[in-house]
C-alpha positions as CSV (number, residue, x, y, z in Angstrom):
1,M,66.7,115.7,-157.7
2,K,67.3,119.4,-157.6
3,P,70.6,120.5,-159.0
4,T,73.4,122.2,-157.0
5,L,75.0,125.6,-157.7
6,I,78.7,125.9,-156.9
7,I,80.0,129.5,-156.7
8,L,83.7,130.0,-157.1
9,A,84.5,132.9,-154.7
10,A,88.0,132.3,-153.3
11,G,89.9,134.7,-155.6
12,M,91.0,138.1,-154.4
13,G,90.6,140.0,-157.7
14,S,94.2,141.1,-158.3
15,R,93.3,143.2,-161.3
16,Y,90.4,144.7,-159.4
17,G,92.2,145.5,-156.1
18,G,90.1,143.9,-153.4
19,L,87.3,141.5,-152.4
20,K,85.1,142.3,-155.4
21,Q,82.8,139.2,-154.7
22,L,81.0,141.3,-152.1
23,D,81.2,144.7,-153.8
24,E,77.8,146.5,-153.9
25,V,76.3,146.9,-157.3
26,G,72.5,146.8,-156.6
27,P,70.3,149.7,-155.3
28,N,70.2,148.2,-151.8
29,G,73.8,147.1,-151.6
30,E,73.4,143.8,-153.5
31,A,76.5,142.1,-154.9
32,I,76.5,140.2,-158.2
33,I,76.3,137.0,-156.1
34,D,72.9,138.1,-154.8
35,Y,71.5,138.2,-158.3
36,S,73.0,134.8,-159.1
37,L,71.4,133.3,-156.0
38,Y,68.1,134.9,-156.8
39,D,68.1,133.6,-160.3
40,A,69.2,130.1,-159.1
41,L,66.3,129.9,-156.7
42,R,63.8,130.9,-159.4
43,A,65.3,128.3,-161.7
44,G,64.9,125.4,-159.2
45,F,68.4,124.8,-157.7
46,G,68.2,123.1,-154.3
47,K,71.7,123.7,-152.8
48,V,74.4,126.3,-153.1
49,I,78.1,125.6,-152.3
50,F,80.4,128.6,-151.8
51,V,84.1,127.9,-152.5
52,I,85.9,130.5,-150.4
53,R,89.0,131.1,-148.4
54,H,88.9,130.6,-144.6
55,D,89.5,134.3,-144.1
56,F,86.3,135.1,-146.1
57,E,84.1,132.9,-144.0
58,V,82.7,135.4,-141.5
59,A,82.0,138.0,-144.2
60,F,80.2,135.5,-146.4
61,K,78.1,133.9,-143.7
62,E,77.0,137.3,-142.3
63,R,76.2,138.4,-145.8
64,F,74.3,135.5,-147.3
65,D,73.1,133.1,-144.5
66,P,70.2,135.4,-143.3
67,N,68.8,135.8,-146.8
68,L,69.1,132.2,-147.8
69,K,67.8,130.5,-144.6
70,G,64.8,128.3,-145.3
71,K,65.1,128.9,-149.1
72,I,68.0,126.7,-150.1
73,E,70.6,124.4,-148.5
74,V,73.9,126.2,-148.0
75,E,77.4,124.7,-147.7
76,Y,80.9,126.3,-147.5
77,V,84.1,124.7,-148.6
78,Y,87.6,126.2,-148.4
79,Q,90.3,126.6,-151.0
80,S,93.9,127.0,-150.0
81,I,97.1,126.4,-152.0
82,D,98.3,123.7,-149.6
83,K,95.3,121.5,-150.2
84,L,97.0,119.0,-152.6
85,P,96.4,115.3,-153.4
86,A,98.4,112.7,-151.5
87,G,101.9,112.4,-152.6
88,F,102.3,116.1,-153.6
89,S,103.8,118.9,-151.6
90,L,103.7,122.7,-152.0
91,F,106.6,124.3,-153.8
92,P,108.0,126.7,-151.1
93,E,107.8,129.9,-153.1
94,R,104.3,129.2,-154.5
95,E,101.8,132.0,-153.6
96,K,99.3,132.0,-156.5
97,P,96.2,129.9,-156.2
98,W,95.9,126.8,-158.4
99,G,93.0,128.0,-160.5
100,T,89.3,127.2,-161.0
101,G,89.9,123.4,-161.4
102,H,91.5,123.2,-158.0
103,A,88.7,125.4,-156.6
104,L,86.0,123.0,-157.9
105,L,87.9,120.1,-156.4
106,M,87.2,121.5,-153.0
107,A,83.5,120.6,-153.4
108,D,84.3,116.9,-153.8
109,G,82.2,114.9,-151.3
110,V,79.8,117.8,-150.8
111,A,78.4,118.1,-154.3
112,N,76.7,114.8,-155.0
113,E,74.1,116.0,-157.5
114,P,74.2,117.3,-161.0
115,M,75.8,120.7,-160.6
116,A,76.3,124.1,-162.2
117,V,79.6,126.0,-161.6
118,I,79.9,129.8,-161.9
119,N,82.2,132.6,-161.1
120,A,81.2,134.8,-158.1
121,D,81.8,138.1,-159.9
122,D,80.0,137.3,-163.2
123,F,76.4,138.2,-164.0
124,Y,74.9,135.5,-166.2
125,G,71.2,136.4,-166.5
126,T,67.9,134.8,-165.6
127,K,67.5,132.8,-168.8
128,A,70.9,131.2,-168.4
129,Y,70.1,129.8,-165.0
130,K,66.7,128.4,-166.2
131,A,68.4,126.8,-169.3
132,M,71.1,125.3,-167.1
133,A,68.6,124.0,-164.5
134,D,66.5,122.4,-167.2
135,F,69.5,120.7,-168.7
136,L,70.7,119.3,-165.3
137,I,67.2,118.0,-164.4
138,S,66.5,116.4,-167.8
139,S,69.9,115.0,-168.9
140,A,70.1,111.4,-167.8
141,E,73.5,110.6,-169.3
142,P,76.2,110.7,-166.6
143,N,78.9,111.8,-169.1
144,E,76.8,114.5,-170.8
145,Y,77.9,117.9,-169.6
146,S,77.0,121.4,-170.7
147,M,78.2,125.0,-170.9
148,I,76.4,128.3,-171.4
149,G,77.9,129.9,-174.4
150,Y,78.3,133.7,-175.0
151,N,79.6,135.5,-178.1
152,I,83.1,136.9,-177.2
153,G,82.2,140.3,-178.6
154,N,79.7,140.7,-175.8
155,T,82.1,139.8,-173.0
156,L,84.9,142.3,-173.2
157,S,86.0,145.1,-170.9
158,D,86.9,148.6,-172.1
159,H,89.5,148.8,-169.3
160,G,92.0,146.0,-170.0
161,T,92.5,142.4,-171.2
162,V,90.2,139.5,-170.1
163,S,90.6,135.7,-169.9
164,R,88.1,133.6,-171.8
165,G,87.8,129.9,-172.8
166,V,87.5,130.1,-176.6
167,C,85.3,127.3,-177.9
168,A,84.8,125.3,-181.1
169,T,81.7,123.1,-181.6
170,D,80.7,120.3,-184.0
171,K,77.5,120.3,-186.2
172,N,75.4,119.1,-183.3
173,G,76.5,121.9,-180.9
174,Y,78.9,119.8,-178.8
175,L,82.2,121.2,-177.8
176,T,85.2,119.9,-179.7
177,T,87.8,122.1,-178.0
178,V,88.0,124.9,-175.4
179,V,91.2,126.8,-175.0
180,E,91.8,129.3,-172.2
181,R,93.1,132.6,-173.7
182,T,94.4,134.8,-170.8
183,K,94.9,138.1,-172.7
184,I,92.0,139.1,-175.0
185,K,91.2,142.7,-175.9
186,G,89.0,144.5,-178.3
187,E,91.1,146.8,-180.6
188,D,90.0,149.3,-183.3
189,D,90.8,146.7,-185.9
190,G,89.2,143.7,-184.2
191,I,89.3,141.3,-181.2
192,F,92.7,139.7,-180.5
193,Y,94.3,137.4,-178.0
194,Y,97.9,137.9,-177.2
195,E,100.7,135.4,-176.7
196,E,104.1,136.8,-175.8
197,D,105.0,139.1,-178.7
198,S,102.2,138.1,-181.1
199,R,98.5,138.7,-181.4
200,H,95.8,136.6,-183.1
201,L,92.4,137.6,-184.5
202,L,89.2,136.2,-183.1
203,S,85.7,136.4,-184.7
204,P,83.3,138.6,-182.6
205,R,80.9,135.7,-182.7
206,S,83.3,133.1,-181.4
207,P,81.6,131.2,-178.6
208,V,83.3,131.6,-175.3
209,S,83.0,130.0,-171.9
210,M,82.3,132.4,-169.1
211,N,82.8,129.5,-166.6
212,F,79.1,128.6,-166.4
213,W,79.4,124.8,-166.6
214,G,76.8,122.0,-166.1
215,L,78.6,118.9,-164.7
216,K,77.7,115.5,-163.3
217,P,79.0,114.0,-160.0
218,N,81.6,111.9,-161.9
219,V,83.5,115.1,-162.7
220,F,85.4,114.7,-159.5
221,N,87.0,111.4,-160.7
222,Y,88.2,113.2,-163.9
223,L,89.2,116.2,-161.8
224,K,91.4,114.3,-159.4
225,E,93.2,112.5,-162.2
226,G,93.6,115.7,-164.2
227,F,94.9,117.8,-161.4
228,A,97.4,115.2,-160.3
229,Q,98.7,115.0,-163.9
230,F,98.9,118.8,-164.0
231,L,100.9,118.9,-160.7
232,R,103.3,116.3,-162.1
233,E,103.9,118.5,-165.2
234,H,103.6,122.0,-163.8
235,G,103.6,121.8,-160.0
236,N,106.9,123.6,-159.6
237,E,105.9,126.5,-161.7
238,L,105.1,129.6,-159.5
239,K,102.1,130.8,-161.6
240,S,100.7,127.8,-163.3
241,E,96.9,127.3,-163.0
242,Y,94.6,124.4,-163.6
243,F,91.5,125.8,-165.3
244,I,88.1,124.1,-165.7
245,P,88.3,124.4,-169.5
246,L,91.5,122.3,-169.4
247,L,89.6,119.6,-167.5
248,I,86.8,119.7,-170.0
249,N,89.0,119.8,-173.0
250,D,91.2,116.9,-171.9
251,N,88.2,114.7,-171.2
252,I,86.4,115.5,-174.5
253,V,89.6,114.6,-176.3
254,K,89.8,111.3,-174.4
255,G,86.2,110.5,-175.2
256,N,85.2,110.5,-171.5
257,I,82.5,113.2,-171.8
258,K,80.5,115.2,-174.3
259,T,79.6,118.8,-173.6
260,I,76.7,120.6,-175.2
261,V,76.9,124.3,-175.7
262,I,73.7,126.0,-174.6
263,E,73.4,129.2,-176.5
264,C,71.6,131.8,-174.5
265,D,70.6,135.4,-175.1
266,S,70.8,136.4,-171.4
267,P,73.0,139.4,-170.8
268,W,76.5,138.6,-169.4
269,F,78.6,141.2,-167.7
270,G,81.2,141.2,-165.1
271,V,83.5,143.4,-162.9
272,T,87.1,142.7,-163.9
273,Y,88.4,146.2,-163.2
274,K,87.2,148.9,-160.8
275,E,86.2,151.0,-163.9
276,D,83.7,148.3,-164.8
277,K,81.6,148.8,-161.7
278,P,79.5,151.9,-162.7
279,I,78.7,150.1,-166.0
280,V,77.5,147.1,-164.1
281,K,75.4,149.2,-161.8
282,G,73.8,150.9,-164.8
283,K,72.9,147.5,-166.4
284,I,71.4,146.2,-163.2
285,D,69.3,149.4,-162.8
286,K,68.0,148.9,-166.4
287,L,67.0,145.3,-165.6
288,I,65.1,146.4,-162.5
289,A,63.4,149.1,-164.6
290,E,62.4,146.4,-167.1
291,G,60.8,144.3,-164.3
292,I,63.4,141.4,-164.5
293,Y,64.3,141.9,-160.9
294,P,62.5,143.6,-157.9
295,K,64.3,146.6,-156.5
296,Q,64.5,144.8,-153.2
297,L,65.8,141.3,-153.8
298,W,65.5,139.8,-150.3
């Protein structure tokens, strides 16, 4: 069974200032998603599920359907803040989306195979997709998940703070904890994450999650239970978010799953701020010059 790729693409990019998921970074107008799809096809994925908002539908279908027709099965699912489990209602003043865990929940009933989950605006690299596909095809245990791990020092932006899932592993390479830190920045005296009025030092080799997860279909059972609990505790907060690392961490602690960290030397880069875009374009041009990608993807 070929694995499925789920692309989380419903966010607006508030720090970026627009629909960065379709922003052009390749020599022929390719978006980062195009390179993700190209790598996934080469790695052996059989289906892609786009998690988008309804108002993105026309733009996404016009952009991707012609290039993917006949190459891979394509599905679209739609995230909106009012899509809540039975028994819960939307707090009237809530405007912020519920986060990556809620976005993944939109694929329930559509993703029935071992699956990888990625951010739409992150470039993960060819080797990462191959390593993930190999895991999803070979791992027979329904409760064995995976994560592509990157050194935090290689994932920062020069133009502001970033959010990262900071990880700890056991001697066998399985995750013990993953904690979402929402304000991380490289300073002259080190890499720090900020909490209110304090800052805390991180090792530049700390493994972090860039939201490239390998999951099994039973994840939706854990997700529905976890999101319902989150809503009971935080549903009336205007800016609370349910992140995938929270889902993973809770179920590791409960003993429901184990998650292997796949260390990969693929380059990671992303567009968090508009100032990141020329850097990303330069890195893609370099990969094309090295023969990793053709100049014309499709």
